[in-house]
C-alpha beads as a LAMMPS data file, in Angstrom:
LAMMPS data file: protein, C-alpha beads

200 atoms
199 bonds

1 atom types
1 bond types

-500.0 500.0 xlo xhi
-500.0 500.0 ylo yhi
-500.0 500.0 zlo zhi

Masses

1 110.0

Atoms # bond

1 1 1 328.879 9.957 48.613
2 1 1 330.491 13.206 47.327
3 1 1 332.082 10.985 44.710
4 1 1 328.796 9.746 43.581
5 1 1 327.362 13.095 43.295
6 1 1 330.091 14.182 41.166
7 1 1 329.575 11.430 38.919
8 1 1 325.789 12.345 38.452
9 1 1 326.636 15.633 37.983
10 1 1 329.209 14.868 34.955
11 1 1 326.640 12.618 33.494
12 1 1 323.932 14.963 33.344
13 1 1 326.179 17.567 32.166
14 1 1 327.415 15.201 29.247
15 1 1 323.833 14.436 28.615
16 1 1 322.977 17.749 28.432
17 1 1 325.598 18.553 26.327
18 1 1 324.510 15.725 23.733
19 1 1 320.903 16.981 23.728
20 1 1 321.801 20.206 22.971
21 1 1 324.048 19.349 19.903
22 1 1 320.378 18.297 18.362
23 1 1 319.059 21.699 19.099
24 1 1 319.357 24.701 16.573
25 1 1 320.665 27.565 18.909
26 1 1 318.109 30.231 19.866
27 1 1 319.940 33.257 18.633
28 1 1 319.935 31.361 15.105
29 1 1 316.298 30.644 15.296
30 1 1 315.529 34.531 16.020
31 1 1 317.902 35.497 13.297
32 1 1 315.731 36.138 10.133
33 1 1 313.648 38.186 12.480
34 1 1 316.555 40.384 13.653
35 1 1 317.846 40.821 10.739
36 1 1 314.478 42.222 9.285
37 1 1 314.165 44.286 12.276
38 1 1 317.526 45.887 11.438
39 1 1 316.852 45.990 8.002
40 1 1 313.568 48.153 8.736
41 1 1 315.323 50.285 11.404
42 1 1 318.260 51.077 8.607
43 1 1 320.390 49.605 11.426
44 1 1 323.297 48.512 8.712
45 1 1 325.822 47.968 11.221
46 1 1 323.698 45.213 13.418
47 1 1 322.296 43.754 10.168
48 1 1 325.907 43.050 8.685
49 1 1 326.864 41.650 12.270
50 1 1 324.025 39.553 12.234
51 1 1 324.400 38.132 8.630
52 1 1 328.175 37.651 9.226
53 1 1 327.506 35.707 12.758
54 1 1 325.145 33.353 10.971
55 1 1 327.595 32.769 8.146
56 1 1 330.441 32.075 10.758
57 1 1 328.084 29.790 12.459
58 1 1 327.271 27.929 9.097
59 1 1 330.946 27.369 8.564
60 1 1 331.894 26.477 11.791
61 1 1 332.461 23.134 13.995
62 1 1 329.478 24.202 15.908
63 1 1 327.081 23.342 13.221
64 1 1 327.237 19.842 13.639
65 1 1 323.730 18.823 14.431
66 1 1 322.948 15.305 14.432
67 1 1 318.847 15.611 14.199
68 1 1 318.048 15.717 10.481
69 1 1 315.205 18.012 11.224
70 1 1 316.874 20.278 13.005
71 1 1 319.890 20.422 10.691
72 1 1 317.332 21.043 7.769
73 1 1 315.988 23.919 10.062
74 1 1 319.470 25.638 10.381
75 1 1 319.876 25.115 6.409
76 1 1 316.305 26.939 5.876
77 1 1 317.398 29.698 8.221
78 1 1 320.657 29.978 6.692
79 1 1 319.112 30.290 3.226
80 1 1 316.621 32.916 4.639
81 1 1 319.318 35.020 6.203
82 1 1 321.254 34.860 2.865
83 1 1 318.430 36.401 1.076
84 1 1 317.925 38.803 3.542
85 1 1 321.545 39.523 3.340
86 1 1 321.070 40.396 -0.400
87 1 1 318.211 42.995 0.429
88 1 1 320.555 44.695 3.143
89 1 1 323.031 44.662 0.465
90 1 1 321.256 46.428 -2.280
91 1 1 319.684 48.904 0.488
92 1 1 323.153 49.559 1.493
93 1 1 324.189 50.337 -2.050
94 1 1 321.328 52.558 -2.797
95 1 1 321.743 54.353 0.513
96 1 1 325.550 55.081 -0.221
97 1 1 324.412 56.508 -3.582
98 1 1 321.751 58.724 -2.060
99 1 1 324.044 60.253 0.771
100 1 1 325.223 63.638 0.084
101 1 1 329.034 64.095 -0.778
102 1 1 329.369 66.578 2.373
103 1 1 332.797 66.978 3.760
104 1 1 331.136 67.035 6.975
105 1 1 329.582 64.010 7.642
106 1 1 328.309 62.424 4.145
107 1 1 331.561 61.397 2.862
108 1 1 332.690 59.492 6.130
109 1 1 329.420 57.933 6.217
110 1 1 329.710 56.896 2.947
111 1 1 333.170 55.203 3.165
112 1 1 331.614 53.530 6.644
113 1 1 328.652 51.813 4.359
114 1 1 331.021 50.791 1.635
115 1 1 333.336 48.922 4.389
116 1 1 330.202 47.491 5.543
117 1 1 329.011 46.218 2.212
118 1 1 332.776 45.129 1.473
119 1 1 332.579 42.987 4.607
120 1 1 329.322 41.091 3.490
121 1 1 331.302 40.263 0.669
122 1 1 329.513 42.273 -2.024
123 1 1 332.552 43.931 -4.000
124 1 1 330.909 44.772 -7.040
125 1 1 327.765 46.265 -5.439
126 1 1 330.087 48.337 -3.389
127 1 1 332.355 49.511 -6.449
128 1 1 328.992 50.359 -8.261
129 1 1 328.021 52.443 -5.451
130 1 1 331.286 54.029 -5.008
131 1 1 331.403 55.089 -8.695
132 1 1 327.649 56.298 -8.658
133 1 1 327.927 58.265 -5.496
134 1 1 331.146 59.930 -6.974
135 1 1 329.252 61.821 -9.641
136 1 1 328.351 64.453 -6.917
137 1 1 332.135 65.223 -6.324
138 1 1 332.563 65.411 -10.123
139 1 1 329.829 67.874 -10.279
140 1 1 330.456 69.845 -7.417
141 1 1 334.252 70.535 -8.742
142 1 1 332.796 71.420 -11.839
143 1 1 330.178 73.768 -10.418
144 1 1 333.130 75.590 -8.443
145 1 1 335.169 76.532 -11.864
146 1 1 334.565 80.340 -12.212
147 1 1 333.122 81.486 -15.684
148 1 1 335.629 83.600 -17.171
149 1 1 335.037 85.987 -20.214
150 1 1 337.400 84.122 -22.182
151 1 1 335.656 81.143 -23.562
152 1 1 338.989 78.932 -24.138
153 1 1 340.206 79.895 -20.880
154 1 1 337.144 78.682 -19.286
155 1 1 336.837 75.394 -21.308
156 1 1 340.555 74.437 -20.335
157 1 1 339.826 75.386 -16.529
158 1 1 337.007 72.847 -16.750
159 1 1 338.863 70.195 -18.134
160 1 1 341.396 70.524 -15.869
161 1 1 339.256 70.434 -12.774
162 1 1 337.240 67.396 -14.318
163 1 1 340.217 65.212 -14.847
164 1 1 341.904 66.279 -11.406
165 1 1 338.625 65.044 -9.973
166 1 1 338.250 62.004 -11.958
167 1 1 341.983 61.224 -10.780
168 1 1 340.957 61.746 -7.054
169 1 1 338.118 59.180 -7.616
170 1 1 340.177 56.796 -8.837
171 1 1 342.984 56.914 -6.426
172 1 1 340.183 56.741 -3.420
173 1 1 338.904 53.677 -5.519
174 1 1 341.841 51.818 -6.020
175 1 1 342.738 52.630 -2.110
176 1 1 339.537 51.488 -0.700
177 1 1 339.132 48.698 -2.983
178 1 1 343.066 47.479 -3.111
179 1 1 342.562 43.793 -1.544
180 1 1 339.861 43.213 -4.153
181 1 1 341.098 44.347 -7.430
182 1 1 341.767 41.201 -8.657
183 1 1 337.977 40.359 -8.228
184 1 1 336.270 40.106 -11.539
185 1 1 334.163 43.028 -12.251
186 1 1 335.594 45.317 -9.557
187 1 1 337.573 47.471 -11.929
188 1 1 335.401 46.989 -14.790
189 1 1 332.708 49.046 -12.921
190 1 1 335.102 51.916 -12.508
191 1 1 336.477 51.846 -16.095
192 1 1 332.968 51.563 -17.085
193 1 1 331.860 54.667 -14.950
194 1 1 334.761 56.741 -16.257
195 1 1 333.955 56.158 -19.781
196 1 1 330.264 56.769 -19.472
197 1 1 331.381 60.271 -17.555
198 1 1 334.022 61.256 -20.472
199 1 1 331.396 60.173 -23.130
200 1 1 328.309 61.739 -21.423

Bonds

1 1 1 2
2 1 2 3
3 1 3 4
4 1 4 5
5 1 5 6
6 1 6 7
7 1 7 8
8 1 8 9
9 1 9 10
10 1 10 11
11 1 11 12
12 1 12 13
13 1 13 14
14 1 14 15
15 1 15 16
16 1 16 17
17 1 17 18
18 1 18 19
19 1 19 20
20 1 20 21
21 1 21 22
22 1 22 23
23 1 23 24
24 1 24 25
25 1 25 26
26 1 26 27
27 1 27 28
28 1 28 29
29 1 29 30
30 1 30 31
31 1 31 32
32 1 32 33
33 1 33 34
34 1 34 35
35 1 35 36
36 1 36 37
37 1 37 38
38 1 38 39
39 1 39 40
40 1 40 41
41 1 41 42
42 1 42 43
43 1 43 44
44 1 44 45
45 1 45 46
46 1 46 47
47 1 47 48
48 1 48 49
49 1 49 50
50 1 50 51
51 1 51 52
52 1 52 53
53 1 53 54
54 1 54 55
55 1 55 56
56 1 56 57
57 1 57 58
58 1 58 59
59 1 59 60
60 1 60 61
61 1 61 62
62 1 62 63
63 1 63 64
64 1 64 65
65 1 65 66
66 1 66 67
67 1 67 68
68 1 68 69
69 1 69 70
70 1 70 71
71 1 71 72
72 1 72 73
73 1 73 74
74 1 74 75
75 1 75 76
76 1 76 77
77 1 77 78
78 1 78 79
79 1 79 80
80 1 80 81
81 1 81 82
82 1 82 83
83 1 83 84
84 1 84 85
85 1 85 86
86 1 86 87
87 1 87 88
88 1 88 89
89 1 89 90
90 1 90 91
91 1 91 92
92 1 92 93
93 1 93 94
94 1 94 95
95 1 95 96
96 1 96 97
97 1 97 98
98 1 98 99
99 1 99 100
100 1 100 101
101 1 101 102
102 1 102 103
103 1 103 104
104 1 104 105
105 1 105 106
106 1 106 107
107 1 107 108
108 1 108 109
109 1 109 110
110 1 110 111
111 1 111 112
112 1 112 113
113 1 113 114
114 1 114 115
115 1 115 116
116 1 116 117
117 1 117 118
118 1 118 119
119 1 119 120
120 1 120 121
121 1 121 122
122 1 122 123
123 1 123 124
124 1 124 125
125 1 125 126
126 1 126 127
127 1 127 128
128 1 128 129
129 1 129 130
130 1 130 131
131 1 131 132
132 1 132 133
133 1 133 134
134 1 134 135
135 1 135 136
136 1 136 137
137 1 137 138
138 1 138 139
139 1 139 140
140 1 140 141
141 1 141 142
142 1 142 143
143 1 143 144
144 1 144 145
145 1 145 146
146 1 146 147
147 1 147 148
148 1 148 149
149 1 149 150
150 1 150 151
151 1 151 152
152 1 152 153
153 1 153 154
154 1 154 155
155 1 155 156
156 1 156 157
157 1 157 158
158 1 158 159
159 1 159 160
160 1 160 161
161 1 161 162
162 1 162 163
163 1 163 164
164 1 164 165
165 1 165 166
166 1 166 167
167 1 167 168
168 1 168 169
169 1 169 170
170 1 170 171
171 1 171 172
172 1 172 173
173 1 173 174
174 1 174 175
175 1 175 176
176 1 176 177
177 1 177 178
178 1 178 179
179 1 179 180
180 1 180 181
181 1 181 182
182 1 182 183
183 1 183 184
184 1 184 185
185 1 185 186
186 1 186 187
187 1 187 188
188 1 188 189
189 1 189 190
190 1 190 191
191 1 191 192
192 1 192 193
193 1 193 194
194 1 194 195
195 1 195 196
196 1 196 197
197 1 197 198
198 1 198 199
199 1 199 200
């Protein structure tokens, strides 16, 4: 009698497992709504985590739904999440540029958001955000140069401060993007930024 119950339970579990294979997971169905909410709240950490979770599911063996309609739903959801992910990326990029380069918290928060942007795979946007955000560093250094009575000395001090800060930014950029230097466009963004800064 007990063995018969065990067999029935096993059969029910197997049937349930097969049925679940044809159903889009609830968290995935809710993902676009969740991602939108995180975006509105500017909760970038949660938004990036949600986007990466969907991306991982899409590429995993779990995404093997047999039902054609449900499979189409998965594709639709993933496309929506990808589109929202791009919005998250651009919002992150602009927020990085807008953050103050305060040594107390601004700089650290910039780096945290840059790493989030990099984790999404938008290396070019992260590089652009880093370069533009570094303008504040250059200006702050130049503003700290004391105006002397000797024009030539003042110009030399400005030049030294400018190129020293430019070197610092470049070193920080290479350190942050060390794993992505070979990706087309990443280094060219830094070069273009530095060229415009010198030319300007």
